[in-house]
C-alpha positions as CSV (number, residue, x, y, z in Angstrom):
1,X,92.5,-146.0,-43.6
2,X,89.4,-147.4,-42.2
3,X,86.0,-145.8,-43.0
4,X,82.7,-147.0,-41.7
5,X,79.7,-144.7,-42.2
6,X,76.0,-144.8,-43.0
7,X,75.8,-145.1,-46.8
8,X,74.8,-147.6,-49.4
9,X,74.7,-148.4,-53.0
10,X,73.4,-149.6,-56.4
11,X,72.5,-153.0,-57.6
12,X,75.3,-155.4,-58.1
13,X,76.2,-156.2,-61.7
14,X,79.8,-157.1,-62.5
15,X,81.7,-159.8,-64.4
16,X,80.5,-163.1,-66.0
17,X,82.1,-165.2,-63.3
18,X,80.3,-163.6,-60.5
19,X,76.7,-164.3,-59.5
20,X,74.8,-161.3,-58.2
21,X,71.5,-160.1,-56.7
22,X,69.1,-158.0,-58.7
23,X,68.7,-155.9,-55.6
24,X,69.6,-156.0,-52.0
25,X,66.5,-157.4,-50.5
26,X,68.2,-160.7,-49.6
27,X,71.2,-160.1,-47.3
28,X,72.2,-163.8,-47.6
29,X,73.2,-163.5,-51.3
30,X,76.9,-164.3,-51.8
31,X,79.1,-163.0,-54.6
32,X,80.9,-166.1,-55.9
33,X,84.1,-166.2,-58.0
34,X,85.5,-169.1,-59.9
35,X,87.2,-170.7,-56.9
36,X,84.1,-170.5,-54.6
37,X,82.5,-168.2,-52.1
38,X,84.2,-164.9,-51.4
39,X,85.2,-164.2,-47.7
40,X,82.6,-161.4,-47.8
41,X,78.9,-161.1,-48.4
42,X,78.5,-158.0,-50.6
43,X,75.0,-156.5,-50.4
44,X,75.4,-153.6,-52.8
45,X,77.6,-150.7,-53.9
46,X,77.3,-147.2,-55.3
47,X,79.1,-144.2,-56.6
48,X,77.4,-140.9,-55.6
49,X,77.9,-138.4,-58.4
50,X,76.7,-135.5,-56.2
51,X,78.9,-136.2,-53.2
52,X,81.7,-137.7,-55.2
53,X,81.9,-140.8,-52.9
54,X,82.2,-144.5,-53.3
55,X,80.2,-146.7,-50.9
56,X,79.5,-150.4,-50.4
57,X,77.8,-152.6,-47.8
58,X,78.8,-156.1,-46.6
59,X,76.5,-158.4,-44.6
60,X,79.4,-160.5,-43.3
61,X,83.1,-160.8,-43.5
62,X,85.6,-163.6,-42.9
63,X,89.4,-163.2,-42.7
64,X,89.0,-159.9,-44.5
65,X,92.2,-157.8,-44.1
66,X,91.4,-154.9,-46.5
67,X,89.8,-153.8,-49.7
68,X,91.9,-152.5,-52.6
69,X,90.2,-149.9,-54.8
70,X,91.7,-149.2,-58.2
71,X,90.7,-146.3,-60.5
72,X,91.6,-145.8,-64.2
73,X,90.3,-144.5,-67.5
74,X,91.6,-147.1,-70.0
75,X,92.6,-150.8,-70.4
76,X,95.8,-152.2,-71.8
77,X,96.2,-155.9,-72.7
78,X,92.9,-156.6,-70.9
79,X,94.0,-154.9,-67.6
80,X,93.0,-151.6,-66.1
81,X,95.7,-148.9,-66.3
82,X,95.6,-147.8,-62.7
83,X,95.7,-144.1,-62.1
84,X,94.8,-144.1,-58.4
85,X,94.7,-146.8,-55.7
86,X,93.2,-146.8,-52.2
87,X,93.4,-149.3,-49.3
88,X,90.4,-149.5,-47.0
89,X,90.7,-151.7,-43.9
90,X,88.3,-154.6,-43.6
91,X,86.5,-155.9,-40.5
92,X,88.4,-159.1,-40.3
93,X,85.7,-161.4,-39.0
94,X,82.2,-160.0,-38.7
95,X,78.7,-161.4,-38.9
96,X,77.0,-157.9,-38.8
97,X,76.4,-155.3,-41.5
98,X,79.3,-153.0,-42.3
99,X,79.1,-149.8,-44.4
100,X,82.1,-148.3,-46.1
101,X,82.3,-144.9,-47.8
102,X,85.1,-142.6,-48.8
103,X,85.5,-139.5,-51.0
104,X,86.5,-140.3,-54.6
105,X,86.4,-138.2,-57.8
106,X,85.9,-140.9,-60.5
107,X,83.5,-139.6,-63.1
108,X,84.1,-141.2,-66.5
109,X,86.4,-143.7,-65.0
110,X,86.5,-147.4,-64.2
111,X,86.5,-148.7,-60.6
112,X,87.8,-152.1,-59.6
113,X,87.4,-153.4,-56.1
114,X,89.2,-156.4,-54.7
115,X,89.2,-158.0,-51.2
116,X,92.4,-159.2,-49.7
117,X,92.7,-161.9,-46.9
118,X,95.3,-161.8,-44.1
119,X,97.4,-164.4,-46.1
120,X,97.5,-162.1,-49.1
121,X,94.9,-164.0,-51.2
122,X,92.8,-161.6,-53.2
123,X,89.4,-161.9,-54.9
124,X,87.5,-159.5,-57.2
125,X,84.5,-157.9,-55.5
126,X,83.0,-155.6,-58.1
127,X,83.8,-153.5,-61.2
128,X,81.9,-150.6,-62.6
129,X,82.1,-147.6,-65.0
130,X,81.1,-144.2,-63.7
131,X,79.1,-142.0,-66.0
132,X,77.6,-139.2,-64.0
133,X,76.2,-137.5,-67.1
134,X,73.9,-140.4,-67.6
135,X,72.4,-140.3,-64.2
136,X,68.6,-139.9,-64.1
137,X,67.0,-136.9,-62.4
138,X,67.3,-137.4,-58.7
139,X,64.3,-137.8,-56.4
140,X,64.0,-135.0,-53.9
141,X,62.8,-135.4,-50.3
142,X,61.2,-132.1,-49.1
143,X,61.3,-130.7,-46.5
144,X,64.7,-132.0,-45.4
145,X,65.2,-131.6,-42.4
146,X,61.6,-132.6,-41.7
147,X,59.6,-132.7,-38.5
148,X,58.6,-135.9,-36.8
149,X,54.8,-135.2,-37.0
150,X,54.6,-134.1,-40.6
151,X,57.3,-136.2,-42.4
152,X,58.7,-135.5,-45.8
153,X,57.4,-135.6,-49.4
154,X,59.0,-137.8,-52.1
155,X,59.2,-135.7,-55.2
156,X,60.0,-137.6,-58.4
157,X,59.7,-141.1,-59.9
158,X,60.6,-144.0,-57.7
159,X,60.0,-147.7,-57.5
160,X,61.8,-148.7,-54.3
161,X,62.5,-146.8,-51.1
162,X,64.7,-148.2,-48.3
163,X,65.5,-146.4,-45.1
164,X,68.4,-147.1,-42.7
165,X,69.4,-145.6,-39.4
166,X,72.9,-144.7,-38.5
167,X,73.6,-148.2,-37.2
168,X,72.7,-149.6,-40.7
169,X,69.5,-151.1,-39.4
170,X,66.7,-151.0,-42.0
171,X,63.7,-149.0,-40.7
172,X,60.1,-150.0,-41.7
173,X,58.7,-146.5,-42.1
174,X,55.3,-145.7,-43.5
175,X,55.0,-144.2,-47.0
176,X,51.5,-142.8,-47.7
177,X,50.5,-140.4,-50.5
178,X,54.2,-140.1,-51.5
179,X,55.2,-139.0,-48.0
180,X,57.5,-140.7,-45.5
181,X,55.9,-140.6,-42.1
182,X,56.3,-142.1,-38.6
183,X,60.0,-141.6,-38.4
184,X,61.3,-140.6,-34.9
185,X,64.0,-137.9,-34.4
186,X,67.3,-138.8,-35.9
187,X,69.5,-139.1,-39.0
188,X,68.5,-141.6,-41.7
189,X,69.9,-142.8,-45.0
190,X,67.2,-143.2,-47.7
191,X,68.0,-145.4,-50.7
192,X,65.9,-144.6,-53.7
193,X,65.6,-147.0,-56.6
194,X,68.6,-148.9,-55.3
195,X,70.9,-146.1,-56.4
196,X,70.3,-142.7,-55.0
197,X,71.4,-142.0,-51.5
198,X,69.8,-139.2,-49.5
199,X,70.5,-138.2,-45.9
200,X,67.3,-137.4,-44.2
201,X,67.1,-135.5,-40.9
202,X,64.0,-135.7,-38.7
203,X,63.8,-133.1,-35.9
């Protein structure tokens, strides 16, 4: 199964042998394992508790056959007891941004993601525990859909706002008095505080 769609994700924080970015402002940051640089450049990942979906972004990929996603509730002898497993086709070799997303019910579970080369070599990409009950109150964009000339209001507390179009290109929109303005007609993905993903429609 291969899924590529406009979505994105929360700040990367995983295991001790992986160096990560505090946010995804620098698309050149590489995730590094003990053996060296991974064949992918991971920008960020997220689990959306509202949509029940797992998403991640890569800035580049090299020799990437597929991603293996494992889900489980417990560990035994230091290993995750796998309850579900999913295979998502990679891009092979790519120097452009790729976005992956698929439906996954994983509240109160652990998620482990590995990347597998064409020769079968695998590397850990990220690991996270999902706790939707601990999620902060979401920020609301209203109205949504919005009109091109009036924009939409940002309701709630936020530190960062990033906006992407359906090609995964970041859009430099204007935010004034807690309103997103100057967006042309279309569908956008708004990333709030590096975690919350909101689909915004401008008519």
